[in-house]
C-alpha positions in Angstrom: 0.0 0.0 0.0 1.3 3.5 -0.9 0.7 6.4 1.4 -0.1 9.8 -0.3 2.0 12.6 1.2 0.0 15.4 2.8 2.9 17.9 2.8 2.1 21.1 0.9 4.3 21.4 -2.2 6.9 24.1 -1.8 5.6 26.4 -4.6 2.1 26.4 -3.0 3.6 27.2 0.4 5.6 30.1 -1.1 2.4 31.4 -2.8 0.5 31.3 0.5 3.3 33.1 2.3 3.4 35.7 -0.5 -0.4 36.3 -0.2 -0.2 36.6 3.5 2.6 39.2 3.2 0.7 41.2 0.7 -2.3 41.2 2.9 -0.3 42.4 5.9 1.2 45.2 3.8 -2.2 46.5 2.9 -3.3 46.4 6.6 -0.2 48.4 7.5 -0.9 51.0 4.8 -4.5 51.4 5.9 -3.4 51.8 9.5 -0.5 54.2 9.0 -2.0 56.9 11.1 -0.4 59.1 13.8 -3.1 58.9 16.5 -2.3 62.4 17.8 -3.7 65.2 15.7 -3.7 68.2 17.9 -7.2 69.7 18.2 -8.4 68.8 14.7 -10.2 65.6 15.8 -9.3 63.8 12.5 -7.2 61.2 14.3 -10.3 59.6 15.8 -11.4 58.4 12.4 -11.3 54.5 12.1 -8.7 52.9 9.9 -10.0 49.6 8.3 -7.8 46.6 7.5 -7.5 45.4 3.9 -10.0 42.5 4.6 -12.5 44.9 6.1 -12.1 47.3 3.3 -13.6 44.8 0.9 -16.9 45.0 2.8 -19.9 46.6 1.3 -19.1 49.9 -0.4 -20.6 51.9 -3.3 -19.6 54.3 -6.0 -20.0 57.2 -3.7 -17.4 55.7 -1.3 -15.0 55.4 -4.2 -15.7 58.9 -5.4 -15.2 60.3 -1.9 -11.8 58.7 -1.5 -10.7 59.6 -5.0 -11.8 63.2 -4.6 -10.6 63.7 -1.0 -7.1 62.4 -1.6 -6.1 65.2 -4.1 -8.1 67.7 -2.0 -6.1 66.8 1.1 -2.8 66.8 -0.9 -3.4 70.4 -1.9 -4.2 71.3 1.7 -0.8 69.8 2.7 1.0 71.8 -0.1 -0.6 75.0 1.3 0.2 74.1 4.9 3.8 73.2 4.3 4.4 76.8 3.0 3.6 78.3 6.4 6.8 77.3 8.1 8.9 79.6 5.9 6.3 82.1 4.7 3.9 82.9 7.6 4.6 85.5 10.3 1.9 84.5 12.8 2.7 81.7 15.2 -1.0 80.9 15.2 -1.0 80.4 11.5 2.0 78.1 11.7 0.4 76.1 14.5 -2.8 75.7 12.5 -0.8 74.6 9.4 1.1 72.0 11.4 -2.2 70.6 12.8 -3.7 70.4 9.3 -0.7 68.5 8.0 -0.6 66.1 11.0 -4.3 65.3 10.6 -4.7 65.0 6.8 -1.5 63.1 5.9 -2.7 59.9 7.7 -6.1 60.3 6.2 -4.6 60.1 2.7 -2.8 56.9 3.7 -6.1 55.5 5.0 -8.1 56.3 1.8 -5.3 55.1 -0.4 -5.5 51.7 1.5 -9.3 51.6 0.8 -8.9 52.2 -2.9 -6.1 49.7 -3.2 -8.2 47.1 -1.4 -11.2 47.9 -3.7 -9.0 47.6 -6.8 -9.8 51.2 -7.7 -7.5 53.9 -9.1 -5.5 55.9 -6.6 -5.2 59.6 -7.7 -1.6 60.6 -8.6 0.2 63.4 -6.8 -0.2 65.7 -9.8 -4.0 65.6 -9.4 -3.8 68.0 -6.5 -3.5 70.9 -8.9 -5.0 71.9 -12.2 -6.5 68.5 -13.0 -9.0 68.9 -10.1 -9.3 72.7 -9.9 -13.0 72.4 -10.5 -13.5 70.4 -7.3 -15.2 72.2 -4.4 -12.8 74.5 -2.6 -9.7 73.6 -4.7 -7.3 76.4 -5.6 -6.1 76.8 -9.2 -2.4 77.2 -10.3 -2.7 81.0 -10.2 -3.9 80.9 -6.5 -1.1 78.5 -5.5 1.6 80.5 -7.3 0.4 83.7 -5.5 0.5 81.9 -2.1 4.0 80.6 -2.8 5.2 84.1 -3.5 3.5 85.7 -0.5 5.3 86.3 2.8 4.6 87.7 6.3 1.2 89.1 7.0 0.2 89.0 3.4 0.8 85.2 3.4 -1.1 84.8 6.7 -4.2 86.6 5.2 -4.0 84.8 1.9 -3.4 81.4 3.5 -6.4 81.8 5.9 -8.7 83.1 3.2 -7.8 80.3 0.9 -7.9 77.6 3.5 -11.4 78.6 4.7 -12.7 78.1 1.1 -10.7 74.9 0.9 -12.2 73.5 4.1 -15.7 74.5 3.0 -15.2 72.3 -0.1 -14.0 69.4 2.0 -17.0 69.8 4.3 -19.3 69.7 1.3 -17.7 66.6 -0.1 -17.8 64.9 3.3 -21.4 65.7 3.8 -22.3 64.0 0.6 -20.4 60.9 1.7 -22.2 60.9 5.0 -25.6 60.9 3.3 -24.9 58.8 0.2 -22.0 56.5 1.1 -22.3 52.8 2.2 -18.9 52.0 3.7 -18.9 52.5 7.5 -15.3 53.6 8.0 -15.6 56.1 5.1 -18.8 57.6 6.5 -17.1 57.9 9.9 -14.0 59.6 8.4 -16.4 62.0 6.6 -18.1 62.8 9.9 -14.7 63.5 11.5 -13.8 65.8 8.6 -17.0 67.8 8.9 -16.6 68.2 12.6 -12.9 69.1 12.6 -12.9 71.3 9.5 -15.9 73.3 10.6 -14.1 74.0 13.9 -11.0 75.1 11.9 -13.1 77.3 9.7 -14.3 79.1 12.8 -10.8 79.4 14.1 -9.5 80.9 10.8 -12.4 83.4 10.7 -11.4 84.5 14.2 -7.8 85.0 13.0 -9.0 87.0 10.1 -11.2 89.1 12.3 -14.4 87.9 10.8 -15.7 85.8 13.7 
């Protein structure tokens, strides 16, 4: 009598290990958040694993992530100018908090799109390609901000970021009402809460409160 071996062939074992590693990488990408986010409140948004991200989602969830990624990237471009261009310590602090909050959210949404096998927006889409999106600045606006310094920069930055945040709140509100994926709706809720608070803060700094 011959006994059939139950040992898994080496190629199959290697494939299984490779799939496990790929899954782990996606989980890490989706969870790459810095929990501390100052007073913005974004850090409380849930970060889903790759397996969880394949749960029920709809076209609105995809549109939200694909739109909010370039929207956030432009906010980061604006915020990073403050360190060398702003004169107000309050503006610099706000810019730091915006960067600290939104950078991890980009990682999270990128993880969702990857898990859903959907296109991830390229870095260049933070500019002219999406200038028609709510609150987005065009190249002329960004060039003017890059050239401004001191109090002129402070005023321009705050004015632009108020409009930028209004656009993000509008996009997030649509996701809250029309999305299906729980973590995306929760992140949208966090965006609405945090960015409305920041809009009020910026209006106070502009003397419009």
